[in-house]
N, CA and C of each residue as an Amber inpcrd file, in Angstrom:
protein
   555
   2.2040000  17.9640000  30.4780000   3.0570000  17.2390000  29.5550000
   2.2680000  16.9760000  28.2670000   2.8590000  17.2830000  27.1320000
   2.1820000  17.1220000  25.8530000   2.4650000  15.7380000  25.2760000
   1.4090000  15.1230000  24.7860000   1.5140000  13.7980000  24.1760000
   1.1760000  13.8740000  22.7020000   1.7230000  12.9340000  21.9490000
   1.4290000  12.8500000  20.5130000   1.1320000  11.4090000  20.1430000
   0.2290000  11.2510000  19.2040000  -0.0260000   9.9560000  18.5750000
   0.7500000   9.9330000  17.2730000   1.5790000   8.8950000  17.0880000
   2.3210000   8.7190000  15.8510000   1.7580000   7.4820000  15.1560000
   1.1760000   7.6940000  13.9760000   0.5560000   6.6250000  13.1850000
   1.5450000   6.2570000  12.0830000   2.1500000   5.0760000  12.2100000
   3.2450000   4.6920000  11.3270000   2.7810000   3.7890000  10.1830000
   2.9120000   4.2670000   8.9670000   2.8430000   3.4440000   7.7450000
   1.5840000   2.5980000   7.5880000   0.4400000   3.1150000   7.9410000
  -0.7950000   2.3570000   7.7040000  -1.1790000   2.6130000   6.2380000
  -0.5490000   1.8260000   5.3650000  -0.6200000   2.0480000   3.9240000
  -1.1800000   0.8260000   3.2100000  -1.7380000   1.0670000   2.0450000
  -2.4880000   0.0630000   1.2910000  -1.7260000  -1.2220000   0.9900000
  -0.4340000  -1.1450000   0.7280000   0.3190000  -2.3500000   0.3780000
   0.3410000  -3.3790000   1.4980000   0.0610000  -2.9820000   2.7190000
   0.0810000  -3.9150000   3.8500000  -1.2450000  -4.6560000   4.0570000
  -2.2400000  -4.3430000   3.2430000  -3.5610000  -4.9490000   3.3630000
  -3.7670000  -5.9960000   2.2700000  -4.7640000  -6.8810000   2.4370000
  -5.0200000  -7.8850000   1.3970000  -5.1260000  -7.2340000   0.0180000
  -4.4780000  -7.8430000  -0.9590000  -4.4410000  -7.3050000  -2.3140000
  -3.2660000  -6.3820000  -2.5540000  -2.5770000  -5.9830000  -1.4870000
  -1.4070000  -5.1230000  -1.6080000  -0.1630000  -5.9350000  -1.9290000
   0.9190000  -5.2390000  -2.1510000   2.1690000  -5.8890000  -2.5540000
   2.8840000  -6.6020000  -1.4080000   2.5380000  -6.2820000  -0.1470000
   3.2000000  -6.9170000   0.9880000   2.2230000  -7.0150000   2.1640000
   1.1780000  -7.8430000   2.0230000   0.1740000  -7.9200000   3.0820000
   0.7360000  -8.5080000   4.3780000   0.3370000  -7.9210000   5.4770000
   0.7550000  -8.3610000   6.8030000  -0.2740000  -9.3290000   7.3770000
  -0.0150000  -9.8360000   8.5520000  -0.9580000 -10.6990000   9.2600000
  -1.8400000  -9.8110000  10.1300000  -3.1430000  -9.7900000   9.8450000
  -4.0900000  -9.0320000  10.6570000  -4.0950000  -7.5280000  10.5000000
  -3.8390000  -6.9870000   9.3050000  -3.8060000  -5.5230000   9.1930000
  -5.1730000  -4.8560000   9.3800000  -6.2450000  -5.5540000   8.9930000
  -7.5760000  -4.9410000   9.1320000  -7.9140000  -4.7210000  10.5990000
  -7.6590000  -5.7370000  11.4290000  -7.9260000  -5.6170000  12.8590000
  -7.0530000  -4.5280000  13.4790000  -5.7940000  -4.4940000  13.0900000
  -4.8870000  -3.4660000  13.6090000  -5.3570000  -2.0710000  13.1980000
  -5.8150000  -1.9250000  11.9610000  -6.2960000  -0.6190000  11.4920000
  -7.5560000  -0.1910000  12.2500000  -8.4370000  -1.1370000  12.5330000
  -9.6390000  -0.7900000  13.3180000  -9.2430000  -0.2980000  14.7120000
  -8.3210000  -0.9990000  15.3580000  -7.8630000  -0.5730000  16.6840000
  -7.1580000   0.7830000  16.5960000  -6.3290000   0.9590000  15.5770000
  -5.6400000   2.2420000  15.3830000  -6.6530000   3.3600000  15.1480000
  -7.7260000   3.0630000  14.4320000  -8.7790000   4.0520000  14.2010000
  -9.4520000   4.4840000  15.4960000  -9.6810000   3.5330000  16.3980000
 -10.2680000   3.8810000  17.6980000  -9.3080000   4.7590000  18.5060000
  -8.0250000   4.4290000  18.4510000  -7.0210000   5.2280000  19.1540000
  -6.9340000   6.6280000  18.5430000  -6.9500000   6.6980000  17.2200000
  -6.8980000   7.9930000  16.5360000  -8.0880000   8.8650000  16.9360000
  -9.2790000   8.3010000  16.9510000 -10.4760000   9.0700000  17.3360000
 -10.3450000   9.5740000  18.7760000  -9.8730000   8.7310000  19.6790000
  -9.7180000   9.1270000  21.0790000  -8.6220000  10.1830000  21.2320000
  -7.5340000  10.0400000  20.4690000  -6.4490000  11.0200000  20.5220000
  -6.9260000  12.3830000  20.0320000  -7.6900000  12.3750000  18.9570000
  -8.2390000  13.6470000  18.4590000  -9.1510000  14.2810000  19.5020000
 -10.0120000  13.4760000  20.1050000 -10.9460000  13.9720000  21.1250000
 -10.1910000  14.5330000  22.3330000  -9.0890000  13.8880000  22.7010000
  -8.3060000  14.3140000  23.8650000  -7.3450000  15.4630000  23.5430000
  -7.2540000  15.8460000  22.2820000  -6.4000000  16.9700000  21.9010000
  -4.9290000  16.6490000  21.7610000  -4.5880000  15.3730000  21.5480000
  -3.1890000  15.0200000  21.3380000  -2.7080000  15.5620000  19.9970000
  -1.4400000  15.8510000  19.9150000  -0.8060000  16.1310000  18.6300000
  -0.8810000  14.8240000  17.8480000  -1.2290000  14.8900000  16.5670000
  -1.3040000  13.6770000  15.7420000  -0.3530000  13.8320000  14.5610000
   0.5040000  12.8240000  14.3980000   1.4650000  12.8160000  13.3000000
   1.3130000  11.5010000  12.5490000   1.1150000  11.5990000  11.2480000
   1.0440000  10.4230000  10.3810000   2.3890000  10.2780000   9.6790000
   2.8630000   9.0360000   9.5920000   4.1170000   8.7460000   8.9110000
   3.8110000   7.8700000   7.7120000   4.3750000   8.2310000   6.5760000
   4.1570000   7.4980000   5.3260000   5.5060000   7.0900000   4.7530000
   5.6560000   5.7940000   4.5280000   6.9120000   5.2740000   3.9900000
   6.8750000   5.2910000   2.4660000   7.8960000   5.8320000   1.8680000
   8.0970000   5.7660000   0.4200000   9.3910000   5.0110000   0.1830000
   9.2720000   3.8020000  -0.3440000  10.4460000   2.9680000  -0.5990000
  11.2370000   3.4880000  -1.7820000  12.5280000   3.4150000  -1.6540000
  13.4290000   3.7830000  -2.7380000  14.2130000   2.5400000  -3.1410000
  14.7990000   2.5580000  -4.2960000  15.6000000   1.4220000  -4.7390000
  14.7400000   0.2750000  -5.2580000  15.1700000  -0.9500000  -4.9550000
  14.5300000  -2.1330000  -5.5190000  13.4170000  -2.7230000  -4.6600000
  12.9820000  -2.0440000  -3.6360000  11.9110000  -2.5620000  -2.7840000
  10.6070000  -2.5730000  -3.5920000   9.9070000  -3.7240000  -3.6460000
   8.7350000  -3.8280000  -4.5180000   7.4090000  -3.3650000  -3.9120000
   7.4350000  -2.6930000  -2.7750000   6.1920000  -2.2000000  -2.1750000
   6.4130000  -0.8200000  -1.5860000   5.2960000  -0.1220000  -1.3520000
   5.3140000   1.2610000  -0.8520000   6.0910000   2.1910000  -1.7710000
   5.9690000   1.9450000  -3.0550000   6.6580000   2.7570000  -4.0620000
   5.9190000   4.0830000  -4.2480000   6.6160000   5.1980000  -4.1850000
   5.9610000   6.4960000  -4.3680000   5.1690000   6.5310000  -5.6710000
   3.9880000   7.1120000  -5.6050000   3.1570000   7.2540000  -6.7850000
   2.2890000   6.0540000  -7.1050000   2.4150000   4.9760000  -6.3240000
   1.5630000   3.8050000  -6.5410000   0.4270000   3.8130000  -5.5240000
  -0.7080000   3.1810000  -5.8620000  -1.8110000   3.1160000  -4.9020000
  -1.4170000   2.4190000  -3.5940000  -0.4780000   1.4860000  -3.6710000
  -0.0520000   0.7780000  -2.4720000   0.6420000   1.6570000  -1.4560000
   1.2140000   2.7540000  -1.8840000   1.8870000   3.6840000  -0.9690000
   0.9050000   4.6310000  -0.2910000  -0.3350000   4.6660000  -0.7780000
  -1.3420000   5.5620000  -0.1910000  -1.6790000   5.1330000   1.2300000
  -1.9400000   6.1030000   2.0780000  -2.3970000   5.8280000   3.4410000
  -3.7770000   5.1780000   3.3470000  -3.9980000   4.1770000   4.1960000
  -5.2870000   3.4760000   4.2090000  -6.3940000   4.4890000   4.4930000
  -7.5130000   4.4010000   3.7790000  -8.5690000   5.4110000   3.9300000
  -9.1600000   5.5180000   5.3360000  -9.0240000   4.4900000   6.1440000
  -9.5780000   4.5440000   7.5000000  -8.7340000   5.3970000   8.4490000
  -7.5280000   5.7780000   8.0220000  -6.6360000   6.5240000   8.9170000
  -5.9930000   7.7240000   8.2310000  -6.7080000   8.3680000   7.3370000
  -6.1420000   9.5150000   6.6340000  -5.9560000  10.7020000   7.5900000
  -4.9310000  11.4890000   7.3430000  -4.6980000  12.6550000   8.1950000
  -5.8750000  13.6270000   8.1530000  -6.1750000  14.1690000   9.3190000
  -7.2250000  15.1680000   9.4300000  -6.6340000  16.5660000   9.3530000
  -7.4920000  17.5830000   9.3580000  -7.0230000  18.9670000   9.3090000
  -6.0530000  19.2570000  10.4550000  -4.9420000  19.8780000  10.1160000
  -3.9510000  20.2560000  11.1140000  -3.0330000  19.1410000  11.5760000
  -3.2290000  17.9290000  11.0630000  -2.3680000  16.8150000  11.4530000
  -1.1970000  16.7170000  10.4860000  -0.0230000  16.5530000  11.0470000
   1.2040000  16.5140000  10.2460000   1.3400000  15.1800000   9.5120000
   1.9860000  15.2470000   8.3520000   2.3490000  14.0590000   7.5830000
   3.8540000  14.1120000   7.3530000   4.5470000  13.0770000   7.8250000
   5.9910000  12.9670000   7.6620000   6.2600000  11.8300000   6.6950000
   7.0080000  12.0940000   5.6410000   7.3860000  11.0510000   4.6770000
   8.7870000  10.5870000   5.0130000   8.9580000   9.2610000   5.0470000
  10.2650000   8.6920000   5.3730000  10.6720000   7.6890000   4.3020000
  11.9760000   7.3680000   4.3060000  12.5160000   6.4130000   3.3360000
  13.2740000   5.2840000   4.0140000  13.2100000   5.2280000   5.3370000
  13.8870000   4.1940000   6.1150000  12.9190000   3.7040000   7.1920000
  13.1750000   2.5580000   7.7910000  12.2690000   2.0630000   8.8350000
  12.1020000   3.0260000  10.0130000  13.1690000   3.6510000  10.4590000
  13.1390000   4.5700000  11.5830000  12.4950000   5.8930000  11.1440000
  11.3720000   6.2260000  11.7420000  10.6320000   7.4350000  11.3580000
  11.3800000   8.7270000  11.6720000  12.4340000   8.6580000  12.4860000
  13.2260000   9.8460000  12.8130000  14.3650000  10.0700000  11.8220000
  14.8070000   9.0000000  11.1700000  15.9920000   9.0590000  10.3220000
  15.7320000   9.8430000   9.0360000  16.4220000  10.9640000   8.8750000
  16.3110000  11.7600000   7.6620000  14.9910000  12.4900000   7.5020000
  14.2460000  12.6440000   8.5970000  12.9680000  13.3660000   8.5450000
  12.9880000  14.5000000   9.5590000  11.9580000  15.2900000   9.5540000
  11.8200000  16.3620000  10.5370000  10.9490000  15.9710000  11.7170000
  10.7390000  14.6600000  11.9330000   9.8310000  14.2200000  12.9940000
  10.2520000  14.7300000  14.3710000  11.5140000  14.5750000  14.7180000
  11.9320000  15.0130000  16.0580000  11.7300000  16.5130000  16.2300000
  12.1110000  17.3080000  15.2530000  11.9180000  18.7580000  15.3430000
  10.4400000  19.1070000  15.4880000   9.6050000  18.4590000  14.7190000
   8.1590000  18.7030000  14.7790000   7.6370000  18.4260000  16.1870000
   8.0380000  17.3010000  16.7690000   7.5820000  16.9440000  18.1210000
   8.1310000  17.9110000  19.1620000   9.3920000  18.2440000  19.0690000
  10.0170000  19.1620000  20.0420000   9.3860000  20.5520000  19.9630000
   9.1090000  21.0240000  18.7470000   8.4840000  22.3460000  18.5820000
   7.1130000  22.4160000  19.2380000   6.4320000  21.2900000  19.3250000
   5.1040000  21.2330000  19.9390000   5.1630000  20.8480000  21.4160000
   6.3710000  20.7100000  21.9490000   6.5430000  20.3990000  23.3570000
   6.1830000  18.9750000  23.7420000   6.2140000  18.0660000  22.7790000
   5.8300000  16.6740000  23.0280000   6.9310000  15.9580000  23.8150000
   6.5010000  15.2370000  24.8450000   7.4070000  14.4160000  25.6430000
   7.0050000  12.9530000  25.6500000   5.7250000  12.6830000  25.4060000
   5.1850000  11.3200000  25.4200000   4.6490000  10.9680000  24.0480000
   4.9940000   9.7830000  23.5680000   4.4870000   9.3060000  22.2850000
   3.6170000   8.0810000  22.4800000   2.5320000   8.0270000  21.7420000
   1.7100000   6.8290000  21.6040000   1.9090000   6.3860000  20.1660000
   2.2680000   5.1140000  19.9670000   2.6010000   4.6150000  18.6380000
   1.6520000   3.5010000  18.2280000   1.1460000   3.6180000  16.9950000
   0.3580000   2.5700000  16.3390000   0.9030000   2.4260000  14.9260000
   0.6600000   1.2780000  14.2820000   1.0250000   1.1940000  12.8710000
   1.5720000  -0.1300000  12.4040000   2.1870000  -0.0650000  11.2500000
   2.6900000  -1.2200000  10.5330000   4.1960000  -1.0580000  10.3670000
   5.0000000  -1.8800000  10.3350000   5.1700000  -3.2530000  10.7170000
   5.8140000  -3.2930000  12.0950000   5.2270000  -4.0710000  12.9870000
   5.7540000  -4.1890000  14.3460000   7.2270000  -4.5760000  14.3290000
   7.5780000  -5.4850000  13.4510000   8.9240000  -6.0540000  13.4180000
   9.9490000  -5.1910000  12.6960000   9.5400000  -4.0910000  12.1400000
  10.4800000  -3.2660000  11.3870000  10.3020000  -1.7890000  11.7530000
   9.3330000  -1.1290000  11.1650000   9.2040000   0.3230000  11.3250000
   8.7360000   0.7250000  12.7180000   7.7990000  -0.0200000  13.2920000
   7.3690000   0.2940000  14.6590000   8.5380000   0.0710000  15.6150000
   9.1840000  -1.0800000  15.5130000  10.3140000  -1.3960000  16.3780000
  11.4170000  -0.3320000  16.2650000  11.8300000  -0.0340000  15.0610000
  12.9150000   0.9210000  14.8350000  12.5610000   2.3040000  15.3610000
  11.3440000   2.7410000  15.1190000  10.9100000   4.0710000  15.5540000
  10.8020000   4.1570000  17.0690000  10.2400000   3.1270000  17.6890000
  10.0810000   3.1420000  19.1450000  11.4410000   3.1660000  19.8330000
  12.3610000   2.3450000  19.3740000  13.6920000   2.3290000  19.9810000
  14.3770000   3.6900000  19.8190000  14.2490000   4.2690000  18.6400000
  14.8590000   5.5760000  18.3830000  14.2200000   6.6630000  19.2420000
  12.9050000   6.6080000  19.4030000  12.2040000   7.5910000  20.2340000
  12.6690000   7.4980000  21.6840000  12.7660000   6.2830000  22.1930000
  13.2160000   6.0890000  23.5750000  14.6440000   6.6050000  23.7530000
  15.4900000   6.3390000  22.7780000  16.8720000   6.8140000  22.8500000
  16.9630000   8.3380000  22.7870000  15.9490000   8.9780000  22.2240000
  15.9000000  10.4380000  22.1510000  15.2420000  11.0490000  23.3940000
  14.8530000  10.2130000  24.3430000  14.2990000  10.7110000  25.5950000
  12.7860000  10.8050000  25.6570000  12.0790000  10.3430000  24.6410000
  10.6210000  10.3410000  24.6890000  10.1470000   9.1510000  25.5210000
   9.0740000   9.3370000  26.2730000   8.3860000   8.2220000  26.9160000
   7.4520000   7.6510000  25.8530000   7.4880000   6.3420000  25.6400000
   6.7500000   5.7430000  24.5230000   5.7720000   4.6960000  25.0200000
   4.5690000   4.7460000  24.4540000   3.5520000   3.7180000  24.6570000
   3.2220000   3.1290000  23.2970000   3.2710000   1.8130000  23.1880000
   2.9010000   1.1280000  21.9490000   1.5590000   0.4490000  22.1750000
   0.6360000   0.6380000  21.2330000  -0.6790000   0.0200000  21.3280000
  -0.6260000  -1.3060000  20.5660000  -0.5450000  -2.3940000  21.3150000
  -0.2620000  -3.7140000  20.7500000  -1.2310000  -4.1410000  19.6600000
  -2.5220000  -4.0120000  19.9060000  -3.5030000  -4.4990000  18.9310000
  -3.7250000  -3.5170000  17.7800000  -3.0200000  -2.3890000  17.7950000
  -3.1070000  -1.4020000  16.7200000  -1.8530000  -1.4370000  15.8520000
  -1.1610000  -2.5830000  15.8750000   0.0340000  -2.8040000  15.0640000
  -0.0820000  -4.1950000  14.4300000   0.6600000  -4.4140000  13.3610000
   0.6610000  -5.7230000  12.7010000   2.0390000  -6.0010000  12.1260000
   2.3210000  -7.3020000  11.9530000   3.6320000  -7.7250000  11.4440000
   3.4400000  -8.7610000  10.3400000   4.4920000  -9.0050000   9.5510000
   4.4400000 -10.0560000   8.5360000   4.9530000 -11.3770000   9.1070000
   4.7210000 -12.4490000   8.3780000   5.4300000 -13.6880000   8.6640000
   6.9000000 -13.4230000   8.3770000   7.7710000 -14.0040000   9.1720000
   9.2060000 -13.8410000   8.9790000   9.8480000 -15.2090000   8.7710000
  11.0540000 -15.2080000   8.2510000  11.7650000 -16.4710000   8.0520000
  13.2600000 -16.2150000   8.1400000  13.9570000 -17.1430000   8.7810000
  15.4060000 -17.0680000   8.8680000  15.9580000 -18.4860000   8.9000000
  16.8540000 -18.7730000   7.9930000  17.5030000 -20.0730000   7.9700000
  16.5500000 -21.2390000   7.8510000  15.4790000 -21.0350000   7.1050000
  14.5090000 -22.0970000   6.9210000  13.4920000 -22.2220000   8.0480000
  13.5940000 -21.3880000   9.0490000  12.6360000 -21.3990000  10.1550000
  11.6180000 -20.2870000   9.9210000  10.3530000 -20.6690000   9.8220000
   9.2730000 -19.7020000   9.6000000   8.7240000 -19.2390000  10.9480000
   8.5830000 -17.9250000  11.0940000   8.0010000 -17.3410000  12.2960000
   6.6830000 -16.6860000  11.8750000   5.5440000 -17.2530000  12.3030000
   4.2550000 -16.6530000  11.9390000   4.1630000 -15.2010000  12.4200000
   3.4800000 -14.3870000  11.6330000   3.3740000 -12.9570000  11.9300000
   2.8680000 -12.6420000  13.3180000   1.8950000 -13.4140000  13.8160000
   1.3820000 -13.1260000  15.1540000   2.4450000 -13.3700000  16.2210000
   3.3000000 -14.3710000  16.0120000   4.3800000 -14.6300000  16.9680000
   5.5040000 -13.6000000  16.8280000   5.8080000 -13.2030000  15.6090000
   6.8040000 -12.1520000  15.4020000   6.3340000 -10.8650000  16.0800000
   5.0700000 -10.5300000  15.8910000   4.4540000  -9.3490000  16.5050000
   4.6230000  -9.3930000  18.0310000   4.2600000 -10.5250000  18.6180000
   4.3440000 -10.6770000  20.0690000   5.7850000 -10.5990000  20.5560000
   6.7020000 -11.2430000  19.8500000   8.1090000 -11.2280000  20.2610000
   8.6770000  -9.8140000  20.2160000   8.3810000  -9.0760000  19.1640000
   8.9000000  -7.7100000  19.0740000   8.2890000  -6.8110000  20.1370000
   6.9900000  -6.9670000  20.4090000   6.3640000  -6.1670000  21.4640000
   6.9310000  -6.5230000  22.8340000   7.2000000  -7.8110000  23.0600000
   7.7920000  -8.2220000  24.3330000   9.1590000  -7.5730000  24.5140000
   9.9460000  -7.5380000  23.4510000  11.2610000  -6.9050000  23.5220000
  11.1230000  -5.4020000  23.7780000  10.2280000  -4.7460000  23.0810000
  10.0320000  -3.3110000  23.3020000   9.5520000  -3.0390000  24.7210000
   8.6710000  -3.9030000  25.2230000   8.1250000  -3.7270000  26.5560000
   9.1120000  -3.9950000  27.6790000  10.2460000  -4.5820000  27.3350000
  11.2280000  -4.8810000  28.3730000  12.2430000  -3.7650000  28.5770000
  11.9880000  -2.6070000  28.0270000  12.9260000  -1.5170000  28.2750000
  12.7530000  -0.2710000  27.4370000  11.9820000  -0.3530000  26.3690000
  11.8520000   0.8030000  25.4880000  10.4900000   1.4870000  25.5460000
   9.4550000   0.7400000  25.9350000   8.1030000   1.2950000  25.8690000
   7.1760000   0.5700000  26.8250000   6.0880000   1.2310000  27.0970000
   4.9630000   0.6010000  27.7800000   4.0960000   0.0250000  26.6750000
   3.6290000  -1.2040000  26.8170000   2.8010000  -1.8480000  25.7980000
   1.4060000  -2.0420000  26.3810000   0.3880000  -1.5060000  25.6810000
  -0.9960000  -1.5400000  26.1630000  -1.9280000  -1.9780000  25.0330000
  -3.1800000  -2.1990000  25.3850000  -4.2140000  -2.4850000  24.3790000
  -4.9080000  -1.1850000  23.9950000  -5.5910000  -1.2110000  22.8590000
  -6.3360000  -0.0220000  22.4310000  -7.4500000   0.3040000  23.4210000
  -8.1140000  -0.7230000  23.9700000  -9.1900000  -0.4750000  24.9360000
  -8.6620000   0.2730000  26.1640000  -7.5110000  -0.1700000  26.6670000
  -6.9320000   0.5030000  27.8420000  -6.5040000   1.9340000  27.5150000
  -5.9210000   2.1190000  26.3340000  -5.4680000   3.4630000  25.9720000
  -6.6490000   4.3990000  25.7610000  -7.6770000   3.9350000  25.0740000
  -8.8650000   4.7660000  24.8380000  -9.5070000   5.1440000  26.1720000
  -9.5900000   4.1850000  27.0790000 -10.1480000   4.4730000  28.4090000
  -9.2910000   5.5120000  29.1310000  -7.9890000   5.3550000  29.0840000
  -7.0700000   6.2900000  29.7290000  -7.2080000   7.6980000  29.1270000
  -7.2700000   7.7920000  27.8050000  -7.4360000   9.1070000  27.1760000
  -8.7790000   9.7310000  27.5450000  -9.8180000   8.9140000  27.6350000
 -11.1450000   9.4120000  28.0060000 -11.1800000   9.9640000  29.4150000
 -10.4160000   9.3600000  30.3220000 -10.4140000   9.8250000  31.7110000
  -9.6540000  11.1350000  31.8750000  -8.8010000  11.4780000  30.8960000
  -8.0390000  12.7180000  30.9530000  -8.7750000  13.8700000  30.2850000
  -9.8480000  13.5350000  29.5360000 -10.5380000  14.5340000  28.7400000
 -11.4430000  15.4050000  29.4590000
């Protein structure tokens, strides 16, 4: 069975100094980097996803430094780059075709934002029949607010992962995933 690592939107605007910094992006990027290194070593298909916002969204604007992939997770030789314009990495992109052409059945997902793009992509992947694993500490979320109630980013992150883990994906730590990939190598 072929597996792929999908690295979602690890872009400059989500880091301190960017237009939309998340809670804990540096730690998430370090964990994602460890997963990426292990995935490369294990021979997984690696796909990077880059969001380019259209319309009035003030971050991840094409052609701005904030839309650039974070230097710690740049695509390597032979790794695909999929550009998207919506939270769901499958919507309006060739991601599904790319994965199917390579015989991928299992996805490992890391990236930004747990509460939006990771959530949307994981649910869509599961609905398309992929088995999905989300690496919890290799993702990050923003603080959220609704009706005057503030939800800290770490709690939003946990709530979204709990929901994904209850039917759409297996949720693991980077340490467990790296160990698992190492035992298969």
